[in-house]
BANULO-248784 format. One line per field, with one value per atom (N, C-alpha, C): x, y, z; chain; atom name; residue number from 1. Coordinates in pm, whole numbers. Layout:
residues N
u c(X|...)
v c(Y|...)
w c(Z|...)
cadena c(A|...)
atomo c(CA|...)
num c(NUM|...)
end
This chain:
residues 230
u c(-627|-660|-789|-786|-912|-1013|-1142|-1230|-1216|-1254|-1241|-1344|-1263|-1341|-1383|-1513|-1544|-1656|-1608|-1672|-1762|-1752|-1848|-1833|-1955|-1943|-2068|-2038|-2157|-2093|-2165|-2114|-1994|-1930|-1831|-1694|-1712|-1598|-1628|-1518|-1515|-1406|-1454|-1359|-1337|-1225|-1182|-1081|-1070|-956|-838|-725|-599|-544|-535|-485|-328|-244|-125|-32|61|108|32|-36|-103|-58|-29|22|-101|-66|-187|-219|-123|-131|-134|-164|-153|-21|7|125|157|276|326|310|280|278|158|172|64|46|144|123|-7|-68|-181|-198|-299|-295|-443|-471|-601|-660|-590|-655|-715|-646|-717|-817|-804|-927|-1040|-1042|-1141|-1215|-1106|-1164|-1238|-1188|-1260|-1400|-1404|-1526|-1633|-1577|-1665|-1694|-1618|-1615|-1757|-1800|-1905|-1898|-1950|-1943|-1804|-1692|-1578|-1501|-1561|-1513|-1430|-1313|-1245|-1284|-1326|-1379|-1247|-1304|-1201|-1183|-1063|-1022|-891|-919|-799|-748|-618|-575|-550|-606|-586|-477|-479|-362|-320|-173|-121|-65|-65|-14|102|214|303|262|331|267|264|353|339|227|159|71|-69|-147|-281|-359|-484|-547|-657|-726|-825|-768|-835|-797|-944|-942|-1044|-1000|-1091|-1079|-1173|-1123|-1216|-1277|-1412|-1463|-1478|-1439|-1448|-1338|-1325|-1216|-1223|-1372|-1407|-1395|-1412|-1390|-1249|-1173|-1048|-976|-1003|-957|-1003|-1117|-1162|-1077|-1094|-1008|-868|-801|-651|-625|-713|-710|-728|-811|-846|-713|-672|-535|-431|-405|-294|-308|-438|-453|-465|-455|-461|-598|-683|-842|-855|-790|-800|-722|-800|-738|-717|-580|-558|-502|-538|-468|-428|-327|-274|-246|-248|-177|-58|36|156|195|279|358|511|555|699|778|884|998|1060|1020|1057|934|946|849|880|813|813|847|923|980|839|755|641|512|406|267|217|232|197|289|312|406|392|483|490|648|638|768|778|870|905|1059|1051|1190|1168|1305|1315|1359|1303|1309|1361|1450|1501|1498|1429|1392|1510|1598|1693|1635|1633|1574|1677|1798|1880|1846|1780|1738|1607|1544|1396|1397|1485|1485|1468|1418|1413|1506|1563|1637|1614|1641|1622|1738|1706|1818|1802|1822|1813|1768|1698|1630|1722|1686|1758|1857|1841|1905|1838|1910|1851|1746|1623|1542|1444|1496|1441|1319|1216|1071|1040|963|912|818|846|754|716|569|521|423|417|297|287|172|143|111|168|119|91|13|-42|-19|31|82|-60|-93|-223|-201|-100|-65|72|139|255|276|388|399|542|573|735|735|774|775|932|957|1084|1187|1194|1315|1310|1195|1181|1064|1068|956|902|765|697|576|527|419|319|222|129|85|80|70|-33|-94|-185|-113|-111|-44|-136|-137|-208|-100|-118|-29|-65|31|4|51|164|218|225|233|251|371|469|612|631|745|754|805|737|782|787|721|740|718|626|604|722|760|866|999|1029|1158|1158|1041|1063|1064|999|1004|1138|1184|1335|1415|1416|1528|1570|1433|1438|1443|1515|1526|1406|1304|1153|1111|1181|1145|1021|960|823|855|766|778|744|822|783|844|923|970|1102|1093|1219|1309|1264|1376|1426|1362|1412|1447|1394|1430|1530|1651|1782|1748|1635|1613|1581|1542|1503|1588|1725|1807|1895|1886|1959|1849|1914|1822|1728|1793|1709|1687|1546|1529|1575|1613|1662|1568|1537|1466|1313|1251|1111|1064|1124|1095|1119|1173|1206|1128|1030|960|856|818|707|575|559|415|368|422|388|467|596|688|661|583|548|500|444|412|443|438|468|363|361|275|229|167|121|5|-104|-220|-299|-341|-405|-556|-573|-718|-815|-795|-899|-879|-992|-975|-1120|-1087|-1189|-1175|-1265|-1258|-1404|-1411|-1515|-1572|-1713|-1745|-1741|-1683|-1678|-1797|-1906|-2014|-2133|-2146|-2237|-2189|-2066|-1977|-1994|-2061|-2075|-1949|-1925|-1803|-1812|-1728|-1736|-1624|-1645|-1534|-1550|-1439|-1429|-1318|-1346|-1235|-1238|-1144|-1116|-1041|-1036|-934|-833|-707|-573|-560|-492|-475|-364|-277|-155|-223|-233|-267|-203|-165|-115|-239)
v c(390|344|371|412|465|353|386|275|232|98|17|96|111|176|82|38|-69|0|-35|10|-80|-201|-312|-421|-499|-623|-711|-840|-934|-1071|-1186|-1305|-1372|-1296|-1373|-1271|-1131|-1058|-938|-878|-740|-665|-539|-426|-326|-287|-191|-114|23|93|62|43|1|153|208|299|296|407|396|351|273|241|97|50|-101|-182|-314|-423|-467|-530|-597|-714|-805|-938|-942|-1064|-1057|-1051|-956|-918|-999|-1010|-1063|-955|-1005|-897|-817|-682|-607|-482|-528|-431|-436|-327|-337|-403|-465|-521|-533|-540|-555|-684|-794|-932|-935|-893|-905|-812|-686|-590|-660|-717|-765|-894|-973|-1085|-1033|-916|-852|-815|-765|-691|-814|-937|-1047|-1144|-1144|-1229|-1272|-1385|-1432|-1552|-1513|-1641|-1695|-1612|-1646|-1741|-1765|-1849|-1754|-1790|-1715|-1738|-1618|-1611|-1646|-1674|-1695|-1566|-1513|-1396|-1424|-1392|-1419|-1294|-1246|-1140|-1171|-1115|-1114|-1031|-908|-841|-735|-733|-671|-537|-443|-309|-299|-214|-197|-127|-145|-88|64|138|295|325|242|293|268|364|342|315|263|218|126|86|-22|-155|-246|-377|-480|-588|-678|-812|-850|-973|-1077|-1214|-1313|-1366|-1389|-1451|-1611|-1668|-1801|-1863|-1987|-2033|-2033|-2033|-2041|-1891|-1796|-1666|-1647|-1676|-1667|-1716|-1838|-1903|-1817|-1789|-1706|-1575|-1508|-1375|-1374|-1493|-1497|-1547|-1618|-1660|-1528|-1448|-1319|-1230|-1220|-1138|-1190|-1306|-1393|-1371|-1360|-1366|-1225|-1122|-991|-926|-1006|-941|-839|-853|-738|-595|-495|-364|-281|-236|-147|-26|75|220|265|358|423|564|655|807|819|886|916|1069|1116|1238|1228|1264|1232|1365|1333|1441|1461|1540|1550|1558|1521|1536|1429|1337|1238|1326|1277|1338|1352|1242|1226|1243|1295|1318|1152|1067|931|833|717|631|488|404|265|244|166|140|-11|-83|-240|-264|-335|-354|-497|-549|-674|-644|-677|-639|-766|-728|-835|-786|-882|-850|-931|-837|-871|-874|-977|-987|-910|-902|-830|-687|-629|-476|-490|-580|-580|-480|-470|-387|-443|-374|-440|-332|-398|-324|-371|-279|-312|-396|-515|-615|-629|-745|-784|-921|-922|-1039|-1165|-1276|-1391|-1395|-1282|-1259|-1371|-1432|-1516|-1417|-1465|-1389|-1295|-1247|-1132|-1165|-1054|-1082|-971|-969|-873|-766|-675|-540|-462|-446|-335|-253|-122|-32|65|119|258|386|490|623|717|820|942|1044|1159|1268|1342|1394|1450|1608|1636|1778|1792|1912|1949|2100|2111|2223|2251|2378|2414|2531|2491|2571|2546|2659|2652|2590|2633|2571|2431|2355|2229|2179|2079|2024|1927|1911|1796|1786|1635|1614|1495|1499|1402|1297|1186|1074|976|926|804|697|598|467|351|266|140|41|-34|-138|-276|-308|-422|-561|-540|-655|-613|-718|-667|-725|-650|-681|-596|-653|-596|-443|-350|-206|-178|-233|-198|-60|26|149|232|222|305|285|148|122|177|134|178|328|418|553|623|560|592|571|470|409|507|593|701|816|848|973|1052|967|1035|967|975|898|961|876|912|1013|1106|1216|1127|1134|1079|923|891|755|749|680|671|556|487|372|391|465|466|631|717|850|921|962|1005|1106|1203|1326|1277|1154|1105|1000|1011|906|977|1119|1169|1214|1247|1286|1402|1499|1610|1599|1598|1583|1733|1689|1807|1870|1995|2053|2047|2082|2065|1921|1831|1691|1615|1691|1637|1707|1806|1895|1799|1855|1810|1826|1915|1934|1833|1780|1636|1514|1560|1420|1356|1413|1340|1210|1177|1030|998|884|812|868|943|992|888|781|671|608|613|548|472|320|251|297|398|469|405|295|244|79|12|-122|-166|-251|-310|-463|-560|-703|-735|-879|-946|-1014|-994|-1064|-1211|-1282|-1429|-1515|-1475|-1547|-1486|-1345|-1311|-1285|-1273|-1224|-1106|-1022|-868|-794|-696|-637|-522|-517|-412|-316|-170|-92|-2|22|109|230|336|446|529|595|681|787|902|1037|1011|1015|997|1096|1072|1159|1284|1253|1344|1364|1506|1555|1705|1755|1879|1973)
w c(1980|1870|1816|1675|1621|1601|1586|1554|1439|1414|1286|1185|1073|969|855|858|766|663|539|423|367|401|344|442|463|518|504|464|458|523|485|556|483|396|309|318|329|316|399|429|507|449|410|363|444|495|584|551|635|595|704|651|758|789|905|945|942|923|914|1051|1065|1190|1237|1164|1199|1101|1147|1071|1007|868|783|867|887|958|1107|1170|1315|1336|1449|1500|1653|1677|1802|1917|2028|2151|2136|2179|2195|2086|1967|1852|1798|1733|1678|1542|1506|1362|1326|1204|1156|1157|1167|1182|1320|1431|1558|1584|1512|1515|1461|1356|1271|1349|1412|1512|1605|1680|1775|1755|1634|1569|1539|1512|1446|1569|1677|1792|1849|1856|1908|2009|2147|2239|2259|2236|2252|2147|2053|1931|1853|1817|1724|1584|1514|1382|1289|1165|1047|980|969|907|817|684|590|524|522|457|306|219|78|32|51|3|128|118|244|198|289|297|414|358|454|565|687|813|808|751|749|637|558|455|509|475|492|373|393|266|283|161|171|177|255|252|243|179|165|249|340|420|391|405|383|500|529|652|640|518|517|423|405|327|162|154|8|-57|30|-26|-11|51|59|-74|-98|-210|-345|-365|-484|-480|-374|-376|-410|-353|-365|-503|-592|-712|-785|-767|-862|-849|-701|-712|-764|-765|-825|-984|-1037|-1190|-1248|-1151|-1197|-1206|-1152|-1165|-1081|-958|-854|-881|-905|-948|-827|-815|-701|-741|-676|-727|-587|-597|-504|-512|-427|-443|-370|-411|-349|-372|-274|-312|-323|-440|-472|-441|-403|-401|-539|-613|-760|-844|-969|-1095|-1193|-1199|-1333|-1460|-1551|-1666|-1758|-1759|-1825|-1738|-1810|-1728|-1683|-1772|-1742|-1801|-1741|-1809|-1714|-1742|-1690|-1633|-1537|-1476|-1481|-1526|-1509|-1458|-1348|-1305|-1252|-1203|-1133|-992|-894|-749|-688|-585|-501|-346|-287|-129|-48|26|116|265|316|452|555|531|614|615|711|691|629|582|539|417|336|215|89|-10|-156|-249|-334|-425|-583|-667|-823|-847|-921|-949|-1097|-1138|-1294|-1314|-1430|-1457|-1454|-1391|-1368|-1259|-1195|-1040|-945|-874|-767|-673|-665|-594|-668|-789|-872|-912|-887|-931|-989|-1115|-1200|-1115|-1153|-1085|-1177|-1175|-1285|-1240|-1292|-1231|-1339|-1343|-1422|-1341|-1380|-1291|-1389|-1330|-1384|-1281|-1349|-1274|-1257|-1113|-1091|-1078|-1008|-984|-920|-957|-900|-816|-740|-686|-668|-692|-660|-547|-439|-321|-246|-185|-117|-193|-313|-401|-439|-407|-426|-509|-602|-660|-612|-592|-539|-610|-634|-724|-662|-702|-642|-777|-749|-861|-835|-917|-910|-980|-890|-935|-948|-1050|-1070|-1060|-940|-930|-990|-1078|-1167|-1102|-1009|-947|-794|-710|-551|-509|-509|-473|-322|-253|-124|-150|-99|-105|-244|-325|-459|-522|-469|-515|-467|-363|-279|-357|-375|-438|-590|-677|-810|-827|-749|-772|-711|-573|-538|-626|-715|-793|-936|-939|-1052|-995|-875|-814|-763|-752|-698|-569|-465|-360|-289|-213|-157|-20|-15|87|218|321|440|444|346|342|402|544|619|574|492|439|305|226|63|42|119|82|163|93|158|256|226|314|471|484|625|689|638|690|794|809|914|1029|1156|1269|1242|1171|1133|974|943|782|723|595|519|397|427|311|323|210|223|229|149|135|284|373|502|611|542|646|725|855|909|857|760|718|635|545|483|516|552|573|702|786|913|900|776|756|614|591|452|353|270|178|79|106|7|79|-3|27|-60|-15|-118|-125|-212|-228|-298|-382|-465|-471|-439|-457|-543|-656|-718|-747|-724|-724|-745|-780|-790|-650|-614|-509|-519|-423|-441|-434|-405|-408|-517|-509|-600|-732|-733|-865|-915|-828|-858|-848|-936|-937|-841|-753|-634|-647|-600|-622|-502|-421|-318|-326|-277|-273|-166|-114|0|-60|23|-23|72|-8|98|190|298|402|343|261|204|45|56|-93|-112|-240|-246|-281)
cadena c(A|A|A|A|A|A|A|A|A|A|A|A|A|A|A|A|A|A|A|A|A|A|A|A|A|A|A|A|A|A|A|A|A|A|A|A|A|A|A|A|A|A|A|A|A|A|A|A|A|A|A|A|A|A|A|A|A|A|A|A|A|A|A|A|A|A|A|A|A|A|A|A|A|A|A|A|A|A|A|A|A|A|A|A|A|A|A|A|A|A|A|A|A|A|A|A|A|A|A|A|A|A|A|A|A|A|A|A|A|A|A|A|A|A|A|A|A|A|A|A|A|A|A|A|A|A|A|A|A|A|A|A|A|A|A|A|A|A|A|A|A|A|A|A|A|A|A|A|A|A|A|A|A|A|A|A|A|A|A|A|A|A|A|A|A|A|A|A|A|A|A|A|A|A|A|A|A|A|A|A|A|A|A|A|A|A|A|A|A|A|A|A|A|A|A|A|A|A|A|A|A|A|A|A|A|A|A|A|A|A|A|A|A|A|A|A|A|A|A|A|A|A|A|A|A|A|A|A|A|A|A|A|A|A|A|A|A|A|A|A|A|A|A|A|A|A|A|A|A|A|A|A|A|A|A|A|A|A|A|A|A|A|A|A|A|A|A|A|A|A|A|A|A|A|A|A|A|A|A|A|A|A|A|A|A|A|A|A|A|A|A|A|A|A|A|A|A|A|A|A|A|A|A|A|A|A|A|A|A|A|A|A|A|A|A|A|A|A|A|A|A|A|A|A|A|A|A|A|A|A|A|A|A|A|A|A|A|A|A|A|A|A|A|A|A|A|A|A|A|A|A|A|A|A|A|A|A|A|A|A|A|A|A|A|A|A|A|A|A|A|A|A|A|A|A|A|A|A|A|A|A|A|A|A|A|A|A|A|A|A|A|A|A|A|A|A|A|A|A|A|A|A|A|A|A|A|A|A|A|A|A|A|A|A|A|A|A|A|A|A|A|A|A|A|A|A|A|A|A|A|A|A|A|A|A|A|A|A|A|A|A|A|A|A|A|A|A|A|A|A|A|A|A|A|A|A|A|A|A|A|A|A|A|A|A|A|A|A|A|A|A|A|A|A|A|A|A|A|A|A|A|A|A|A|A|A|A|A|A|A|A|A|A|A|A|A|A|A|A|A|A|A|A|A|A|A|A|A|A|A|A|A|A|A|A|A|A|A|A|A|A|A|A|A|A|A|A|A|A|A|A|A|A|A|A|A|A|A|A|A|A|A|A|A|A|A|A|A|A|A|A|A|A|A|A|A|A|A|A|A|A|A|A|A|A|A|A|A|A|A|A|A|A|A|A|A|A|A|A|A|A|A|A|A|A|A|A|A|A|A|A|A|A|A|A|A|A|A|A|A|A|A|A|A|A|A|A|A|A|A|A|A|A|A|A|A|A|A|A|A|A|A|A|A|A|A|A|A|A|A|A|A|A|A|A|A|A|A|A|A|A|A|A|A|A|A|A|A|A|A|A|A|A|A|A|A|A|A|A|A|A|A|A|A|A|A|A|A|A|A|A|A|A|A|A|A|A|A|A|A|A|A|A|A|A|A|A|A|A|A)
atomo c(N|CA|C|N|CA|C|N|CA|C|N|CA|C|N|CA|C|N|CA|C|N|CA|C|N|CA|C|N|CA|C|N|CA|C|N|CA|C|N|CA|C|N|CA|C|N|CA|C|N|CA|C|N|CA|C|N|CA|C|N|CA|C|N|CA|C|N|CA|C|N|CA|C|N|CA|C|N|CA|C|N|CA|C|N|CA|C|N|CA|C|N|CA|C|N|CA|C|N|CA|C|N|CA|C|N|CA|C|N|CA|C|N|CA|C|N|CA|C|N|CA|C|N|CA|C|N|CA|C|N|CA|C|N|CA|C|N|CA|C|N|CA|C|N|CA|C|N|CA|C|N|CA|C|N|CA|C|N|CA|C|N|CA|C|N|CA|C|N|CA|C|N|CA|C|N|CA|C|N|CA|C|N|CA|C|N|CA|C|N|CA|C|N|CA|C|N|CA|C|N|CA|C|N|CA|C|N|CA|C|N|CA|C|N|CA|C|N|CA|C|N|CA|C|N|CA|C|N|CA|C|N|CA|C|N|CA|C|N|CA|C|N|CA|C|N|CA|C|N|CA|C|N|CA|C|N|CA|C|N|CA|C|N|CA|C|N|CA|C|N|CA|C|N|CA|C|N|CA|C|N|CA|C|N|CA|C|N|CA|C|N|CA|C|N|CA|C|N|CA|C|N|CA|C|N|CA|C|N|CA|C|N|CA|C|N|CA|C|N|CA|C|N|CA|C|N|CA|C|N|CA|C|N|CA|C|N|CA|C|N|CA|C|N|CA|C|N|CA|C|N|CA|C|N|CA|C|N|CA|C|N|CA|C|N|CA|C|N|CA|C|N|CA|C|N|CA|C|N|CA|C|N|CA|C|N|CA|C|N|CA|C|N|CA|C|N|CA|C|N|CA|C|N|CA|C|N|CA|C|N|CA|C|N|CA|C|N|CA|C|N|CA|C|N|CA|C|N|CA|C|N|CA|C|N|CA|C|N|CA|C|N|CA|C|N|CA|C|N|CA|C|N|CA|C|N|CA|C|N|CA|C|N|CA|C|N|CA|C|N|CA|C|N|CA|C|N|CA|C|N|CA|C|N|CA|C|N|CA|C|N|CA|C|N|CA|C|N|CA|C|N|CA|C|N|CA|C|N|CA|C|N|CA|C|N|CA|C|N|CA|C|N|CA|C|N|CA|C|N|CA|C|N|CA|C|N|CA|C|N|CA|C|N|CA|C|N|CA|C|N|CA|C|N|CA|C|N|CA|C|N|CA|C|N|CA|C|N|CA|C|N|CA|C|N|CA|C|N|CA|C|N|CA|C|N|CA|C|N|CA|C|N|CA|C|N|CA|C|N|CA|C|N|CA|C|N|CA|C|N|CA|C|N|CA|C|N|CA|C|N|CA|C|N|CA|C|N|CA|C|N|CA|C|N|CA|C|N|CA|C|N|CA|C|N|CA|C|N|CA|C|N|CA|C|N|CA|C|N|CA|C|N|CA|C|N|CA|C|N|CA|C|N|CA|C|N|CA|C|N|CA|C|N|CA|C|N|CA|C|N|CA|C|N|CA|C|N|CA|C|N|CA|C|N|CA|C|N|CA|C|N|CA|C|N|CA|C|N|CA|C|N|CA|C|N|CA|C|N|CA|C|N|CA|C|N|CA|C|N|CA|C|N|CA|C|N|CA|C|N|CA|C|N|CA|C|N|CA|C|N|CA|C|N|CA|C|N|CA|C|N|CA|C|N|CA|C|N|CA|C|N|CA|C|N|CA|C|N|CA|C|N|CA|C|N|CA|C|N|CA|C|N|CA|C)
num c(1|1|1|2|2|2|3|3|3|4|4|4|5|5|5|6|6|6|7|7|7|8|8|8|9|9|9|10|10|10|11|11|11|12|12|12|13|13|13|14|14|14|15|15|15|16|16|16|17|17|17|18|18|18|19|19|19|20|20|20|21|21|21|22|22|22|23|23|23|24|24|24|25|25|25|26|26|26|27|27|27|28|28|28|29|29|29|30|30|30|31|31|31|32|32|32|33|33|33|34|34|34|35|35|35|36|36|36|37|37|37|38|38|38|39|39|39|40|40|40|41|41|41|42|42|42|43|43|43|44|44|44|45|45|45|46|46|46|47|47|47|48|48|48|49|49|49|50|50|50|51|51|51|52|52|52|53|53|53|54|54|54|55|55|55|56|56|56|57|57|57|58|58|58|59|59|59|60|60|60|61|61|61|62|62|62|63|63|63|64|64|64|65|65|65|66|66|66|67|67|67|68|68|68|69|69|69|70|70|70|71|71|71|72|72|72|73|73|73|74|74|74|75|75|75|76|76|76|77|77|77|78|78|78|79|79|79|80|80|80|81|81|81|82|82|82|83|83|83|84|84|84|85|85|85|86|86|86|87|87|87|88|88|88|89|89|89|90|90|90|91|91|91|92|92|92|93|93|93|94|94|94|95|95|95|96|96|96|97|97|97|98|98|98|99|99|99|100|100|100|101|101|101|102|102|102|103|103|103|104|104|104|105|105|105|106|106|106|107|107|107|108|108|108|109|109|109|110|110|110|111|111|111|112|112|112|113|113|113|114|114|114|115|115|115|116|116|116|117|117|117|118|118|118|119|119|119|120|120|120|121|121|121|122|122|122|123|123|123|124|124|124|125|125|125|126|126|126|127|127|127|128|128|128|129|129|129|130|130|130|131|131|131|132|132|132|133|133|133|134|134|134|135|135|135|136|136|136|137|137|137|138|138|138|139|139|139|140|140|140|141|141|141|142|142|142|143|143|143|144|144|144|145|145|145|146|146|146|147|147|147|148|148|148|149|149|149|150|150|150|151|151|151|152|152|152|153|153|153|154|154|154|155|155|155|156|156|156|157|157|157|158|158|158|159|159|159|160|160|160|161|161|161|162|162|162|163|163|163|164|164|164|165|165|165|166|166|166|167|167|167|168|168|168|169|169|169|170|170|170|171|171|171|172|172|172|173|173|173|174|174|174|175|175|175|176|176|176|177|177|177|178|178|178|179|179|179|180|180|180|181|181|181|182|182|182|183|183|183|184|184|184|185|185|185|186|186|186|187|187|187|188|188|188|189|189|189|190|190|190|191|191|191|192|192|192|193|193|193|194|194|194|195|195|195|196|196|196|197|197|197|198|198|198|199|199|199|200|200|200|201|201|201|202|202|202|203|203|203|204|204|204|205|205|205|206|206|206|207|207|207|208|208|208|209|209|209|210|210|210|211|211|211|212|212|212|213|213|213|214|214|214|215|215|215|216|216|216|217|217|217|218|218|218|219|219|219|220|220|220|221|221|221|222|222|222|223|223|223|224|224|224|225|225|225|226|226|226|227|227|227|228|228|228|229|229|229|230|230|230)
end
């Protein structure tokens, strides 16, 4: 396990980079997770420190997360997230290319516990929640007879597998996505979008996070370079 990468820490919050393959929340058994890694980092005299997860990332996704170190900070950050004040940007590599250089997606997503998958549904359907995002095309590449592209995504809501489902539903599945990309549903991945060069991992990174510090009320911004780029 790599060393915990901390971007910022004070008495109220801790901002760190979650590696791919690590759970956001406390996991059962010996599986690695961010909460226990941070507890180990903060532990003093055997007393279990307070650590609250504010925004979650899927296990195969790498990126920036903020954790609260006390209940007051957790309440303030959770409220900001709920009210849309926390700004989250992602980078992804798509199999295909969006028709427009920039645009917005709006869907009603339904999470199905069987198989732990999410699908596009319709407004008013039981369990359907609105999902919205903006995207911007950064660069594209045509190679080995296939088009791939890199996009920046501003996530406006935080639904289960939202980015992966919304792009896949438009014929633009993410490279390396073993749940929503047809190229990875067979034992041997097909074509460039199933190649090991980029498709060895899910090409999705939470690369930018902006929020208000719960005590100082200063606006904080953190950014990293994604591991997958064209």
